[in-house]
PDB file with one MODEL, atoms N, CA, C and O in Angstrom:
MODEL        1
ATOM      1  N   MET A   1       0.674  -1.249  -0.056  1.00  0.00           N
ATOM      2  CA  MET A   1      -0.001   0.087  -0.073  1.00  0.00           C
ATOM      3  C   MET A   1       0.892   1.304  -0.040  1.00  0.00           C
ATOM      4  O   MET A   1       0.709   2.207  -0.857  1.00  0.00           O
ATOM      5  N   ASP A   2       1.863   1.371   0.880  1.00  0.00           N
ATOM      6  CA  ASP A   2       2.706   2.352   0.877  1.00  0.00           C
ATOM      7  C   ASP A   2       3.563   2.643  -0.575  1.00  0.00           C
ATOM      8  O   ASP A   2       3.769   3.761  -1.048  1.00  0.00           O
ATOM      9  N   ARG A   3       3.982   1.413  -1.122  1.00  0.00           N
ATOM     10  CA  ARG A   3       4.605   1.469  -2.019  1.00  0.00           C
ATOM     11  C   ARG A   3       3.927   2.246  -3.357  1.00  0.00           C
ATOM     12  O   ARG A   3       4.484   3.091  -4.057  1.00  0.00           O
ATOM     13  N   LYS A   4       2.692   1.761  -3.489  1.00  0.00           N
ATOM     14  CA  LYS A   4       1.643   2.118  -4.408  1.00  0.00           C
ATOM     15  C   LYS A   4       1.675   3.727  -4.372  1.00  0.00           C
ATOM     16  O   LYS A   4       1.861   4.498  -5.314  1.00  0.00           O
ATOM     17  N   LYS A   5       1.411   4.045  -2.854  1.00  0.00           N
ATOM     18  CA  LYS A   5       1.093   5.758  -2.652  1.00  0.00           C
ATOM     19  C   LYS A   5       2.209   6.397  -2.924  1.00  0.00           C
ATOM     20  O   LYS A   5       2.096   7.571  -3.275  1.00  0.00           O
ATOM     21  N   SER A   6       3.505   5.823  -2.837  1.00  0.00           N
ATOM     22  CA  SER A   6       4.805   6.706  -3.124  1.00  0.00           C
ATOM     23  C   SER A   6       4.903   6.499  -4.508  1.00  0.00           C
ATOM     24  O   SER A   6       5.454   7.504  -4.958  1.00  0.00           O
ATOM     25  N   GLU A   7       4.656   5.726  -5.401  1.00  0.00           N
ATOM     26  CA  GLU A   7       4.794   5.614  -6.812  1.00  0.00           C
ATOM     27  C   GLU A   7       3.698   6.831  -7.355  1.00  0.00           C
ATOM     28  O   GLU A   7       4.019   7.680  -8.186  1.00  0.00           O
ATOM     29  N   TYR A   8       2.464   6.748  -6.772  1.00  0.00           N
ATOM     30  CA  TYR A   8       1.653   7.827  -7.280  1.00  0.00           C
ATOM     31  C   TYR A   8       2.020   9.156  -7.041  1.00  0.00           C
ATOM     32  O   TYR A   8       1.794  10.041  -7.867  1.00  0.00           O
ATOM     33  N   VAL A   9       2.633   9.379  -5.847  1.00  0.00           N
ATOM     34  CA  VAL A   9       3.063  10.696  -5.519  1.00  0.00           C
ATOM     35  C   VAL A   9       4.284  11.166  -6.312  1.00  0.00           C
ATOM     36  O   VAL A   9       4.616  12.351  -6.293  1.00  0.00           O
ATOM     37  N   GLU A  10       4.931  10.273  -6.988  1.00  0.00           N
ATOM     38  CA  GLU A  10       6.119  10.535  -7.626  1.00  0.00           C
ATOM     39  C   GLU A  10       5.678  10.819  -8.935  1.00  0.00           C
ATOM     40  O   GLU A  10       6.273  11.689  -9.571  1.00  0.00           O
ATOM     41  N   VAL A  11       4.555  10.109  -9.523  1.00  0.00           N
ATOM     42  CA  VAL A  11       3.916  10.361 -10.835  1.00  0.00           C
ATOM     43  C   VAL A  11       3.287  11.821 -10.831  1.00  0.00           C
ATOM     44  O   VAL A  11       3.279  12.512 -11.849  1.00  0.00           O
ATOM     45  N   MET A  12       2.786  12.221  -9.676  1.00  0.00           N
ATOM     46  CA  MET A  12       2.159  13.382  -9.803  1.00  0.00           C
ATOM     47  C   MET A  12       2.958  14.622  -9.637  1.00  0.00           C
ATOM     48  O   MET A  12       2.697  15.728 -10.109  1.00  0.00           O
ATOM     49  N   GLN A  13       4.231  14.190  -8.707  1.00  0.00           N
ATOM     50  CA  GLN A  13       5.100  15.210  -8.772  1.00  0.00           C
ATOM     51  C   GLN A  13       5.932  15.548 -10.108  1.00  0.00           C
ATOM     52  O   GLN A  13       6.401  16.655 -10.376  1.00  0.00           O
ATOM     53  N   ASN A  14       6.022  14.443 -10.857  1.00  0.00           N
ATOM     54  CA  ASN A  14       6.647  14.580 -12.379  1.00  0.00           C
ATOM     55  C   ASN A  14       5.641  15.464 -12.983  1.00  0.00           C
ATOM     56  O   ASN A  14       6.076  16.516 -13.453  1.00  0.00           O
ATOM     57  N   LYS A  15       4.272  15.220 -13.068  1.00  0.00           N
ATOM     58  CA  LYS A  15       3.329  16.081 -13.884  1.00  0.00           C
ATOM     59  C   LYS A  15       3.473  17.472 -13.723  1.00  0.00           C
ATOM     60  O   LYS A  15       3.597  18.362 -14.564  1.00  0.00           O
ATOM     61  N   ILE A  16       3.427  17.507 -12.207  1.00  0.00           N
ATOM     62  CA  ILE A  16       3.454  19.044 -11.727  1.00  0.00           C
ATOM     63  C   ILE A  16       4.653  19.602 -12.396  1.00  0.00           C
ATOM     64  O   ILE A  16       4.461  20.581 -13.118  1.00  0.00           O
ATOM     65  N   ALA A  17       5.894  19.130 -12.273  1.00  0.00           N
ATOM     66  CA  ALA A  17       7.080  19.541 -12.705  1.00  0.00           C
ATOM     67  C   ALA A  17       6.851  19.841 -14.445  1.00  0.00           C
ATOM     68  O   ALA A  17       7.124  20.910 -14.990  1.00  0.00           O
ATOM     69  N   GLU A  18       6.451  18.975 -14.935  1.00  0.00           N
ATOM     70  CA  GLU A  18       6.208  19.124 -16.412  1.00  0.00           C
ATOM     71  C   GLU A  18       5.219  20.333 -16.712  1.00  0.00           C
ATOM     72  O   GLU A  18       5.372  21.082 -17.677  1.00  0.00           O
ATOM     73  N   ILE A  19       4.343  20.429 -15.923  1.00  0.00           N
ATOM     74  CA  ILE A  19       3.452  21.699 -16.192  1.00  0.00           C
ATOM     75  C   ILE A  19       4.201  22.796 -16.056  1.00  0.00           C
ATOM     76  O   ILE A  19       4.330  23.594 -16.984  1.00  0.00           O
ATOM     77  N   HIS A  20       4.748  22.947 -14.938  1.00  0.00           N
ATOM     78  CA  HIS A  20       5.753  24.076 -14.615  1.00  0.00           C
ATOM     79  C   HIS A  20       6.631  24.576 -15.594  1.00  0.00           C
ATOM     80  O   HIS A  20       6.673  25.737 -15.999  1.00  0.00           O
ATOM     81  N   LYS A  21       7.441  23.478 -16.006  1.00  0.00           N
ATOM     82  CA  LYS A  21       8.349  23.699 -17.141  1.00  0.00           C
ATOM     83  C   LYS A  21       7.619  24.290 -18.419  1.00  0.00           C
ATOM     84  O   LYS A  21       8.082  25.295 -18.958  1.00  0.00           O
ATOM     85  N   SER A  22       6.572  23.722 -18.865  1.00  0.00           N
ATOM     86  CA  SER A  22       5.899  24.367 -20.035  1.00  0.00           C
ATOM     87  C   SER A  22       5.415  25.734 -19.682  1.00  0.00           C
ATOM     88  O   SER A  22       5.396  26.536 -20.615  1.00  0.00           O
ATOM     89  N   ALA A  23       4.996  26.176 -18.443  1.00  0.00           N
ATOM     90  CA  ALA A  23       4.534  27.226 -18.250  1.00  0.00           C
ATOM     91  C   ALA A  23       5.584  28.290 -18.153  1.00  0.00           C
ATOM     92  O   ALA A  23       5.291  29.444 -18.465  1.00  0.00           O
ATOM     93  N   GLU A  24       6.812  27.973 -17.732  1.00  0.00           N
ATOM     94  CA  GLU A  24       8.027  28.856 -17.844  1.00  0.00           C
ATOM     95  C   GLU A  24       8.380  28.861 -19.122  1.00  0.00           C
ATOM     96  O   GLU A  24       8.792  29.957 -19.501  1.00  0.00           O
ATOM     97  N   GLU A  25       8.360  27.863 -20.068  1.00  0.00           N
ATOM     98  CA  GLU A  25       8.693  28.198 -21.462  1.00  0.00           C
ATOM     99  C   GLU A  25       7.856  29.266 -22.200  1.00  0.00           C
ATOM    100  O   GLU A  25       8.296  30.141 -22.945  1.00  0.00           O
ATOM    101  N   LYS A  26       6.485  29.019 -21.837  1.00  0.00           N
ATOM    102  CA  LYS A  26       5.562  30.084 -22.687  1.00  0.00           C
ATOM    103  C   LYS A  26       5.591  31.268 -22.147  1.00  0.00           C
ATOM    104  O   LYS A  26       5.307  32.221 -22.874  1.00  0.00           O
ATOM    105  N   LYS A  27       5.932  31.499 -20.779  1.00  0.00           N
ATOM    106  CA  LYS A  27       6.272  32.892 -20.259  1.00  0.00           C
ATOM    107  C   LYS A  27       7.628  33.522 -20.885  1.00  0.00           C
ATOM    108  O   LYS A  27       7.738  34.725 -21.123  1.00  0.00           O
ATOM    109  N   ALA A  28       8.532  32.674 -21.096  1.00  0.00           N
ATOM    110  CA  ALA A  28       9.748  33.290 -21.795  1.00  0.00           C
ATOM    111  C   ALA A  28       9.504  33.567 -23.168  1.00  0.00           C
ATOM    112  O   ALA A  28      10.196  34.395 -23.761  1.00  0.00           O
ATOM    113  N   MET A  29       8.444  32.857 -23.809  1.00  0.00           N
ATOM    114  CA  MET A  29       8.231  33.181 -25.479  1.00  0.00           C
ATOM    115  C   MET A  29       7.469  34.462 -25.385  1.00  0.00           C
ATOM    116  O   MET A  29       7.713  35.370 -26.180  1.00  0.00           O
ATOM    117  N   ILE A  30       6.454  34.599 -24.348  1.00  0.00           N
ATOM    118  CA  ILE A  30       5.917  35.844 -24.445  1.00  0.00           C
ATOM    119  C   ILE A  30       6.625  37.060 -24.010  1.00  0.00           C
ATOM    120  O   ILE A  30       6.382  38.139 -24.552  1.00  0.00           O
ATOM    121  N   GLU A  31       7.448  36.951 -23.106  1.00  0.00           N
ATOM    122  CA  GLU A  31       8.504  37.962 -22.844  1.00  0.00           C
ATOM    123  C   GLU A  31       9.222  38.454 -24.058  1.00  0.00           C
ATOM    124  O   GLU A  31       9.293  39.651 -24.338  1.00  0.00           O
ATOM    125  N   ALA A  32       9.779  37.450 -24.808  1.00  0.00           N
ATOM    126  CA  ALA A  32      10.771  37.678 -25.985  1.00  0.00           C
ATOM    127  C   ALA A  32       9.819  38.535 -26.803  1.00  0.00           C
ATOM    128  O   ALA A  32      10.179  39.636 -27.221  1.00  0.00           O
ATOM    129  N   GLN A  33       8.513  38.006 -27.054  1.00  0.00           N
ATOM    130  CA  GLN A  33       7.725  38.734 -27.973  1.00  0.00           C
ATOM    131  C   GLN A  33       7.300  40.208 -27.788  1.00  0.00           C
ATOM    132  O   GLN A  33       7.007  41.026 -28.661  1.00  0.00           O
ATOM    133  N   LYS A  34       7.335  40.358 -26.424  1.00  0.00           N
ATOM    134  CA  LYS A  34       6.960  41.601 -25.897  1.00  0.00           C
ATOM    135  C   LYS A  34       8.174  42.530 -26.079  1.00  0.00           C
ATOM    136  O   LYS A  34       8.034  43.692 -26.463  1.00  0.00           O
ATOM    137  N   GLY A  35       9.375  41.981 -25.791  1.00  0.00           N
ATOM    138  CA  GLY A  35      10.650  42.780 -26.055  1.00  0.00           C
ATOM    139  C   GLY A  35      10.858  43.046 -27.456  1.00  0.00           C
ATOM    140  O   GLY A  35      11.311  44.146 -27.770  1.00  0.00           O
ATOM    141  N   GLU A  36      10.591  42.195 -28.334  1.00  0.00           N
ATOM    142  CA  GLU A  36      10.541  42.634 -29.818  1.00  0.00           C
ATOM    143  C   GLU A  36       9.672  43.403 -30.377  1.00  0.00           C
ATOM    144  O   GLU A  36       9.885  43.927 -31.470  1.00  0.00           O
ATOM    145  N   GLU A  37       8.379  43.602 -29.574  1.00  0.00           N
ATOM    146  CA  GLU A  37       7.474  44.692 -30.133  1.00  0.00           C
ATOM    147  C   GLU A  37       7.954  46.002 -29.570  1.00  0.00           C
ATOM    148  O   GLU A  37       7.883  46.983 -30.310  1.00  0.00           O
ATOM    149  N   ILE A  38       8.390  46.131 -28.467  1.00  0.00           N
ATOM    150  CA  ILE A  38       8.910  47.199 -27.776  1.00  0.00           C
ATOM    151  C   ILE A  38      10.002  47.867 -28.602  1.00  0.00           C
ATOM    152  O   ILE A  38      10.004  49.062 -28.899  1.00  0.00           O
ATOM    153  N   LEU A  39      10.998  46.910 -28.969  1.00  0.00           N
ATOM    154  CA  LEU A  39      12.080  47.377 -29.853  1.00  0.00           C
ATOM    155  C   LEU A  39      11.489  47.971 -31.165  1.00  0.00           C
ATOM    156  O   LEU A  39      11.946  49.047 -31.550  1.00  0.00           O
ATOM    157  N   LYS A  40      10.615  47.425 -31.803  1.00  0.00           N
ATOM    158  CA  LYS A  40       9.976  47.569 -33.044  1.00  0.00           C
ATOM    159  C   LYS A  40       9.314  49.093 -32.950  1.00  0.00           C
ATOM    160  O   LYS A  40       9.484  49.972 -33.796  1.00  0.00           O
ATOM    161  N   VAL A  41       8.559  49.209 -31.791  1.00  0.00           N
ATOM    162  CA  VAL A  41       7.859  50.691 -31.548  1.00  0.00           C
ATOM    163  C   VAL A  41       9.100  51.792 -31.290  1.00  0.00           C
ATOM    164  O   VAL A  41       9.007  52.982 -31.591  1.00  0.00           O
ATOM    165  N   GLU A  42      10.179  51.225 -30.727  1.00  0.00           N
ATOM    166  CA  GLU A  42      11.088  52.351 -30.259  1.00  0.00           C
ATOM    167  C   GLU A  42      11.724  52.881 -31.633  1.00  0.00           C
ATOM    168  O   GLU A  42      11.920  54.071 -31.876  1.00  0.00           O
ATOM    169  N   GLU A  43      12.025  51.779 -32.522  1.00  0.00           N
ATOM    170  CA  GLU A  43      12.663  52.127 -33.809  1.00  0.00           C
ATOM    171  C   GLU A  43      11.840  52.967 -34.689  1.00  0.00           C
ATOM    172  O   GLU A  43      12.336  53.881 -35.348  1.00  0.00           O
ATOM    173  N   THR A  44      10.626  52.681 -34.712  1.00  0.00           N
ATOM    174  CA  THR A  44       9.614  53.509 -35.565  1.00  0.00           C
ATOM    175  C   THR A  44       9.618  54.986 -34.790  1.00  0.00           C
ATOM    176  O   THR A  44       9.806  55.979 -35.493  1.00  0.00           O
ATOM    177  N   ALA A  45       9.438  55.131 -33.518  1.00  0.00           N
ATOM    178  CA  ALA A  45       9.438  56.315 -33.036  1.00  0.00           C
ATOM    179  C   ALA A  45      10.815  57.169 -33.247  1.00  0.00           C
ATOM    180  O   ALA A  45      10.784  58.399 -33.227  1.00  0.00           O
ATOM    181  N   ALA A  46      11.833  56.552 -33.417  1.00  0.00           N
ATOM    182  CA  ALA A  46      13.077  57.074 -33.621  1.00  0.00           C
ATOM    183  C   ALA A  46      12.900  57.641 -34.999  1.00  0.00           C
ATOM    184  O   ALA A  46      13.079  58.852 -35.132  1.00  0.00           O
ATOM    185  N   LYS A  47      12.605  56.988 -35.936  1.00  0.00           N
ATOM    186  CA  LYS A  47      12.476  57.119 -37.452  1.00  0.00           C
ATOM    187  C   LYS A  47      11.506  58.470 -37.466  1.00  0.00           C
ATOM    188  O   LYS A  47      11.958  59.493 -37.980  1.00  0.00           O
ATOM    189  N   PHE A  48      10.295  58.467 -36.951  1.00  0.00           N
ATOM    190  CA  PHE A  48       9.574  59.773 -36.819  1.00  0.00           C
ATOM    191  C   PHE A  48      10.213  60.925 -36.179  1.00  0.00           C
ATOM    192  O   PHE A  48      10.038  62.059 -36.626  1.00  0.00           O
ATOM    193  N   ARG A  49      11.026  60.667 -35.039  1.00  0.00           N
ATOM    194  CA  ARG A  49      11.729  61.827 -34.549  1.00  0.00           C
ATOM    195  C   ARG A  49      12.746  62.335 -35.518  1.00  0.00           C
ATOM    196  O   ARG A  49      12.848  63.529 -35.799  1.00  0.00           O
ATOM    197  N   THR A  50      13.485  61.403 -36.011  1.00  0.00           N
ATOM    198  CA  THR A  50      14.594  62.016 -36.922  1.00  0.00           C
ATOM    199  C   THR A  50      13.928  62.776 -38.302  1.00  0.00           C
ATOM    200  O   THR A  50      14.538  63.652 -38.915  1.00  0.00           O
ATOM    201  N   ARG A  51      12.717  62.340 -38.641  1.00  0.00           N
ATOM    202  CA  ARG A  51      12.258  63.016 -39.723  1.00  0.00           C
ATOM    203  C   ARG A  51      11.420  64.504 -39.306  1.00  0.00           C
ATOM    204  O   ARG A  51      11.002  65.308 -40.139  1.00  0.00           O
ATOM    205  N   GLY A  52      11.320  64.613 -38.108  1.00  0.00           N
ATOM    206  CA  GLY A  52      10.742  65.925 -37.302  1.00  0.00           C
ATOM    207  C   GLY A  52       9.252  65.596 -37.553  1.00  0.00           C
ATOM    208  O   GLY A  52       8.625  66.646 -37.418  1.00  0.00           O
ATOM    209  N   TYR A  53       8.475  64.630 -37.844  1.00  0.00           N
ATOM    210  CA  TYR A  53       7.078  64.191 -37.915  1.00  0.00           C
ATOM    211  C   TYR A  53       6.358  64.823 -36.576  1.00  0.00           C
ATOM    212  O   TYR A  53       6.760  64.619 -35.431  1.00  0.00           O
ATOM    213  N   GLN A  54       5.320  65.557 -36.898  1.00  0.00           N
ATOM    214  CA  GLN A  54       4.559  65.986 -35.533  1.00  0.00           C
ATOM    215  C   GLN A  54       3.041  65.507 -36.217  1.00  0.00           C
ATOM    216  O   GLN A  54       2.687  65.564 -37.395  1.00  0.00           O
ATOM    217  N   PRO A  55       2.299  65.017 -35.014  1.00  0.00           N
ATOM    218  CA  PRO A  55       1.074  64.563 -35.494  1.00  0.00           C
ATOM    219  C   PRO A  55       0.246  65.674 -35.653  1.00  0.00           C
ATOM    220  O   PRO A  55       0.394  66.758 -35.089  1.00  0.00           O
ATOM    221  N   ARG A  56      -0.704  65.339 -36.505  1.00  0.00           N
ATOM    222  CA  ARG A  56      -1.620  66.280 -37.096  1.00  0.00           C
ATOM    223  C   ARG A  56      -2.807  66.788 -35.913  1.00  0.00           C
ATOM    224  O   ARG A  56      -3.067  67.982 -35.761  1.00  0.00           O
ATOM    225  N   ARG A  57      -3.295  65.988 -35.327  1.00  0.00           N
ATOM    226  CA  ARG A  57      -4.308  66.206 -34.345  1.00  0.00           C
ATOM    227  C   ARG A  57      -3.794  65.691 -32.887  1.00  0.00           C
ATOM    228  O   ARG A  57      -3.024  64.730 -32.890  1.00  0.00           O
ATOM    229  N   LEU A  58      -4.118  66.187 -31.819  1.00  0.00           N
ATOM    230  CA  LEU A  58      -3.959  65.736 -30.563  1.00  0.00           C
ATOM    231  C   LEU A  58      -4.958  64.679 -30.171  1.00  0.00           C
ATOM    232  O   LEU A  58      -6.117  64.954 -30.480  1.00  0.00           O
ATOM    233  N   LEU A  59      -4.784  63.660 -29.627  1.00  0.00           N
ATOM    234  CA  LEU A  59      -5.723  62.934 -29.142  1.00  0.00           C
ATOM    235  C   LEU A  59      -6.834  62.483 -30.152  1.00  0.00           C
ATOM    236  O   LEU A  59      -8.029  62.779 -30.148  1.00  0.00           O
ATOM    237  N   GLY A  60      -6.111  61.668 -31.040  1.00  0.00           N
ATOM    238  CA  GLY A  60      -6.941  61.420 -32.406  1.00  0.00           C
ATOM    239  C   GLY A  60      -8.143  60.373 -32.049  1.00  0.00           C
ATOM    240  O   GLY A  60      -9.106  60.354 -32.816  1.00  0.00           O
ATOM    241  N   CYS A  61      -8.129  59.555 -30.987  1.00  0.00           N
ATOM    242  CA  CYS A  61      -9.201  58.798 -30.730  1.00  0.00           C
ATOM    243  C   CYS A  61     -10.414  59.490 -30.096  1.00  0.00           C
ATOM    244  O   CYS A  61     -11.436  58.874 -29.797  1.00  0.00           O
ATOM    245  N   PHE A  62     -10.260  60.679 -29.927  1.00  0.00           N
ATOM    246  CA  PHE A  62     -11.511  61.611 -29.390  1.00  0.00           C
ATOM    247  C   PHE A  62     -12.032  62.566 -30.551  1.00  0.00           C
ATOM    248  O   PHE A  62     -12.772  63.520 -30.311  1.00  0.00           O
ATOM    249  N   SER A  63     -11.649  62.282 -31.657  1.00  0.00           N
ATOM    250  CA  SER A  63     -11.851  63.181 -32.898  1.00  0.00           C
ATOM    251  C   SER A  63     -13.118  63.339 -33.146  1.00  0.00           C
ATOM    252  O   SER A  63     -13.485  64.419 -33.608  1.00  0.00           O
ATOM    253  N   GLY A  64     -14.001  62.368 -32.912  1.00  0.00           N
ATOM    254  CA  GLY A  64     -15.642  62.586 -33.011  1.00  0.00           C
ATOM    255  C   GLY A  64     -16.123  63.376 -31.928  1.00  0.00           C
ATOM    256  O   GLY A  64     -17.150  64.039 -32.077  1.00  0.00           O
ATOM    257  N   LEU A  65     -15.438  63.377 -30.758  1.00  0.00           N
ATOM    258  CA  LEU A  65     -16.120  64.279 -29.864  1.00  0.00           C
ATOM    259  C   LEU A  65     -15.605  65.649 -29.769  1.00  0.00           C
ATOM    260  O   LEU A  65     -14.476  65.955 -30.155  1.00  0.00           O
ATOM    261  N   ARG A  66     -16.517  66.545 -29.207  1.00  0.00           N
ATOM    262  CA  ARG A  66     -16.374  68.088 -29.348  1.00  0.00           C
ATOM    263  C   ARG A  66     -15.659  68.739 -28.174  1.00  0.00           C
ATOM    264  O   ARG A  66     -15.853  69.933 -27.944  1.00  0.00           O
ATOM    265  N   PHE A  67     -14.783  67.962 -27.367  1.00  0.00           N
ATOM    266  CA  PHE A  67     -14.445  68.535 -26.268  1.00  0.00           C
ATOM    267  C   PHE A  67     -13.290  69.613 -26.299  1.00  0.00           C
ATOM    268  O   PHE A  67     -13.071  70.472 -25.445  1.00  0.00           O
ATOM    269  N   PHE A  68     -12.649  69.394 -27.390  1.00  0.00           N
ATOM    270  CA  PHE A  68     -11.542  70.406 -27.575  1.00  0.00           C
ATOM    271  C   PHE A  68     -11.805  71.586 -28.469  1.00  0.00           C
ATOM    272  O   PHE A  68     -10.849  72.298 -28.776  1.00  0.00           O
ATOM    273  N   SER A  69     -13.096  71.881 -28.949  1.00  0.00           N
ATOM    274  CA  SER A  69     -13.174  72.718 -30.144  1.00  0.00           C
ATOM    275  C   SER A  69     -13.591  74.087 -29.328  1.00  0.00           C
ATOM    276  O   SER A  69     -13.781  75.137 -29.941  1.00  0.00           O
TER     277      SER A  69
ENDMDL
END
């Protein structure tokens, strides 16, 4: 009885370890993707800054609303 219980505990611990490992891998992939996105945005912002680009309107998402008229 104790042997079966210890085998079952070992199997469950292995499963838990496998789940944690896959979660860490997924987390690392997501962090890498975020880093790439941030780098891409920074490069785009640098291009706009070097060209002297000025946005046409401030807060374009509120263009339909007449708060700033």
